[in-house]
C-alpha positions as CSV (number, residue, x, y, z in Angstrom):
1,M,0.0,0.0,0.0
2,S,2.8,2.4,0.9
3,Q,4.5,1.6,-2.4
4,T,1.3,2.5,-4.3
5,R,1.1,5.8,-2.4
6,S,4.8,6.5,-3.2
7,I,4.1,5.8,-6.9
8,H,1.1,8.1,-6.9
9,H,3.1,10.8,-5.1
10,R,5.9,10.7,-7.7
11,Q,3.4,10.8,-10.5
12,G,1.8,13.8,-8.9
13,Q,5.1,15.5,-8.6
14,E,5.9,14.8,-12.3
15,A,2.5,16.1,-13.3
16,Q,3.1,19.3,-11.3
17,K,6.5,19.8,-12.9
18,I,5.0,19.4,-16.4
19,E,2.2,21.9,-15.5
20,D,4.7,24.4,-14.1
21,A,7.0,24.1,-17.2
22,T,4.0,24.5,-19.5
23,R,2.8,27.6,-17.6
24,L,6.4,29.1,-17.8
25,L,6.6,28.4,-21.5
26,R,3.2,30.0,-22.1
27,N,4.3,33.0,-20.1
28,L,7.5,33.3,-22.1
29,L,5.7,32.9,-25.3
30,M,3.1,35.6,-24.6
31,N,5.6,38.0,-23.3
32,A,7.7,37.4,-26.4
33,L,4.7,38.2,-28.6
34,L,4.0,41.3,-26.6
35,Q,7.6,42.6,-27.0
36,A,7.6,41.8,-30.7
37,G,4.4,43.7,-31.1
38,L,5.8,46.8,-29.3
39,G,9.2,46.6,-31.1
40,N,12.6,47.6,-29.6
41,S,11.9,51.0,-28.0
42,S,14.0,51.2,-24.9
43,D,17.1,52.3,-26.8
44,Q,15.3,55.1,-28.7
45,P,15.7,58.7,-27.6
46,A,12.9,60.3,-25.6
47,L,10.4,62.2,-27.6
48,R,10.6,65.7,-26.2
49,V,9.5,69.0,-27.7
50,A,9.7,72.6,-26.5
51,R,6.4,73.7,-24.9
52,A,4.2,75.9,-27.1
53,A,3.9,79.5,-26.0
54,T,0.2,79.2,-26.5
55,A,-1.5,75.8,-26.6
56,T,-3.4,75.2,-29.8
57,A,-5.1,71.8,-29.1
58,P,-7.8,73.0,-26.7
59,A,-9.3,75.4,-29.4
60,Q,-8.9,72.8,-32.1
61,M,-10.5,70.0,-30.1
62,A,-13.4,72.3,-29.2
63,A,-13.9,73.4,-32.8
64,E,-14.3,69.7,-33.8
65,Q,-17.3,69.3,-31.6
66,D,-20.9,69.7,-32.8
67,A,-21.9,72.7,-30.7
68,D,-22.6,76.4,-30.9
69,A,-19.9,79.0,-30.4
70,A,-20.6,79.6,-26.8
71,A,-20.4,75.9,-26.0
72,R,-17.2,75.5,-27.9
73,Q,-15.7,78.4,-26.0
74,Q,-16.6,76.6,-22.7
75,M,-15.1,73.4,-24.1
76,A,-11.9,75.1,-25.0
77,A,-11.6,76.5,-21.5
78,S,-12.2,73.1,-20.1
79,Y,-9.6,71.5,-22.3
80,E,-7.1,74.2,-21.2
81,H,-7.9,73.3,-17.6
82,C,-7.3,69.6,-18.4
83,L,-3.9,70.4,-19.9
84,A,-2.9,72.4,-16.9
85,N,-4.0,69.6,-14.6
86,Y,-1.9,67.1,-16.6
87,R,1.2,69.3,-16.3
88,A,0.7,69.7,-12.6
89,L,1.1,65.9,-12.1
90,E,4.6,65.2,-10.9
91,P,5.0,61.8,-12.6
92,T,4.3,63.3,-16.0
93,R,7.0,66.0,-16.0
94,S,9.9,65.6,-18.4
95,G,12.4,67.0,-15.9
96,E,13.2,70.0,-18.1
97,P,11.5,73.4,-17.8
98,D,9.2,74.3,-20.6
99,V,9.7,70.9,-22.3
100,D,6.9,68.4,-22.9
101,D,7.5,64.7,-23.3
102,V,5.3,63.1,-25.9
103,G,6.3,59.6,-25.0
104,L,5.4,60.1,-21.4
105,A,2.0,61.5,-22.4
106,V,1.4,58.4,-24.5
107,A,2.5,56.2,-21.6
108,F,0.2,58.1,-19.2
109,F,-2.7,57.7,-21.6
110,V,-2.2,54.0,-21.8
111,A,-1.8,53.7,-18.0
112,I,-5.0,55.7,-17.4
113,N,-7.0,53.4,-19.8
114,L,-5.6,50.3,-18.2
115,R,-6.7,51.6,-14.8
116,V,-10.2,52.1,-16.2
117,L,-10.2,48.7,-17.8
118,H,-8.4,46.6,-15.1
119,G,-8.1,48.7,-12.0
120,I,-4.3,49.0,-12.3
121,D,-2.7,51.9,-10.5
122,A,0.7,53.0,-12.0
123,D,3.3,54.7,-9.8
124,A,5.9,57.0,-11.2
125,D,8.5,54.2,-11.7
126,M,6.0,52.1,-13.6
127,L,5.0,55.0,-15.7
128,H,8.5,55.9,-16.7
129,A,9.2,52.2,-17.5
130,L,6.1,52.2,-19.7
131,E,7.4,55.4,-21.5
132,R,10.6,53.7,-22.4
133,Q,8.8,50.6,-23.6
134,L,6.4,52.6,-25.7
135,R,8.8,55.0,-27.4
136,G,8.5,53.3,-30.7
137,V,4.7,53.3,-30.4
138,A,4.6,56.9,-29.5
139,R,7.0,57.8,-32.4
140,A,4.7,56.0,-34.9
141,R,1.4,57.3,-33.5
142,S,2.6,60.9,-33.4
143,N,4.2,60.6,-36.9
144,W,7.2,62.1,-35.1
145,D,9.8,61.9,-37.8
146,A,7.7,63.8,-40.4
147,A,5.9,66.2,-37.9
148,T,6.7,69.8,-37.5
149,I,7.4,71.2,-34.0
150,E,3.9,72.7,-34.0
151,Q,2.4,69.3,-34.9
152,R,4.4,67.6,-32.1
153,Q,3.3,70.2,-29.6
154,A,-0.4,69.7,-30.7
155,Y,-0.1,65.9,-30.4
156,F,1.3,66.2,-26.9
157,E,-1.5,68.5,-25.9
158,R,-4.2,66.3,-27.3
159,T,-2.8,63.2,-25.7
160,A,-2.4,64.9,-22.3
161,I,-5.9,66.4,-22.5
162,A,-7.5,63.1,-23.5
163,S,-5.8,61.4,-20.5
164,V,-7.4,63.8,-18.0
165,V,-10.8,63.6,-19.7
166,V,-10.7,59.8,-19.6
167,S,-9.8,59.9,-15.9
168,A,-12.5,62.4,-15.0
169,T,-15.1,60.5,-17.1
170,A,-14.3,57.3,-15.3
171,A,-14.6,58.9,-11.9
172,G,-18.0,60.3,-12.9
173,A,-19.1,56.9,-14.2
174,A,-18.3,55.2,-11.0
175,A,-20.9,57.3,-9.2
176,Q,-23.5,56.6,-11.9
177,G,-23.5,52.9,-11.8
178,P,-22.4,49.7,-13.6
179,Q,-23.9,50.7,-17.0
180,A,-21.9,53.9,-17.1
181,V,-18.8,52.1,-16.0
182,A,-19.2,49.5,-18.7
183,H,-19.5,52.3,-21.3
184,V,-16.3,54.0,-20.2
185,Q,-14.5,50.6,-20.1
186,G,-15.6,49.9,-23.6
187,A,-14.2,53.2,-24.7
188,A,-10.9,52.5,-22.9
189,R,-10.6,49.2,-24.6
190,Q,-11.0,50.8,-28.0
191,Y,-8.4,53.5,-27.2
192,L,-5.9,50.9,-26.1
193,E,-6.5,48.7,-29.2
194,Q,-6.0,51.7,-31.4
195,I,-2.8,52.9,-29.9
196,L,-1.2,49.5,-29.1
197,G,-2.6,47.4,-31.9
198,M,-3.4,44.5,-29.6
199,N,-6.2,43.3,-27.3
200,P,-5.8,45.0,-23.9
201,D,-7.6,42.2,-22.2
202,Y,-4.3,40.3,-22.5
203,L,-2.3,43.1,-20.7
204,T,-1.4,44.3,-17.3
205,L,1.1,46.9,-16.0
206,G,4.1,46.1,-13.8
207,P,7.5,47.4,-12.8
208,S,8.9,46.8,-16.3
209,G,5.9,48.2,-18.1
210,L,3.3,46.2,-20.1
211,A,3.2,42.5,-19.5
212,V,0.9,39.6,-20.1
213,R,-2.0,39.7,-17.7
214,D,-2.7,36.0,-17.5
215,P,-0.8,33.7,-19.9
216,D,-3.3,30.9,-19.7
217,A,-6.3,33.1,-20.1
218,A,-4.6,35.1,-22.9
219,L,-3.8,32.0,-24.9
220,T,-7.4,30.8,-24.5
221,L,-8.8,34.2,-25.6
222,A,-6.4,34.4,-28.5
223,T,-7.4,31.0,-29.7
224,A,-11.1,31.9,-29.4
225,E,-10.5,35.0,-31.4
226,Q,-8.7,33.1,-34.2
227,T,-11.4,30.5,-34.5
228,A,-14.3,33.0,-34.3
């Protein structure tokens, strides 16, 4: 009887080793796919631009809304306030006076939407790790190499404003109930898919930036998407 138990014990240990090895392999695979999707960004220079003497994005964003002149003026003032709020946040500062960091703005936008979607809070170290990881993404999304200084400034301003708007909208939705929260989460998912080019349900945020949220669940979800 003891010999049988010993055999079962060894079999259980072997099965656990196989399961652990499989999980590790899946984790490595999903993280490799993630890094391949983002590209090699950490060795690229930071995307910094001199701060515009007068912000142009608030008025531009307000002009794009379907509203009368008075409402657009109010929207422009609100967007100006959002931009000021972003710049007041210590983790989002470039470290240089009168210089804005486009990569950091993109990283903050991604972090805010991940918080809305998965409840992840990013500290300053995580945010700066994410910025380094996403430099290639930020360069592509901002059309950095072809953009003029004015276009780079406007892209920064729009991204910074959008981050604050998403954060404020999510806070308001939490007080309105589950339906409002689901609506904001749906928008966050779309924003992340657009900027990252991958399903944000796979992703989490850690000390090294973006990582696979749950390798087993991610592979299951990816397989379901491929067969749908």
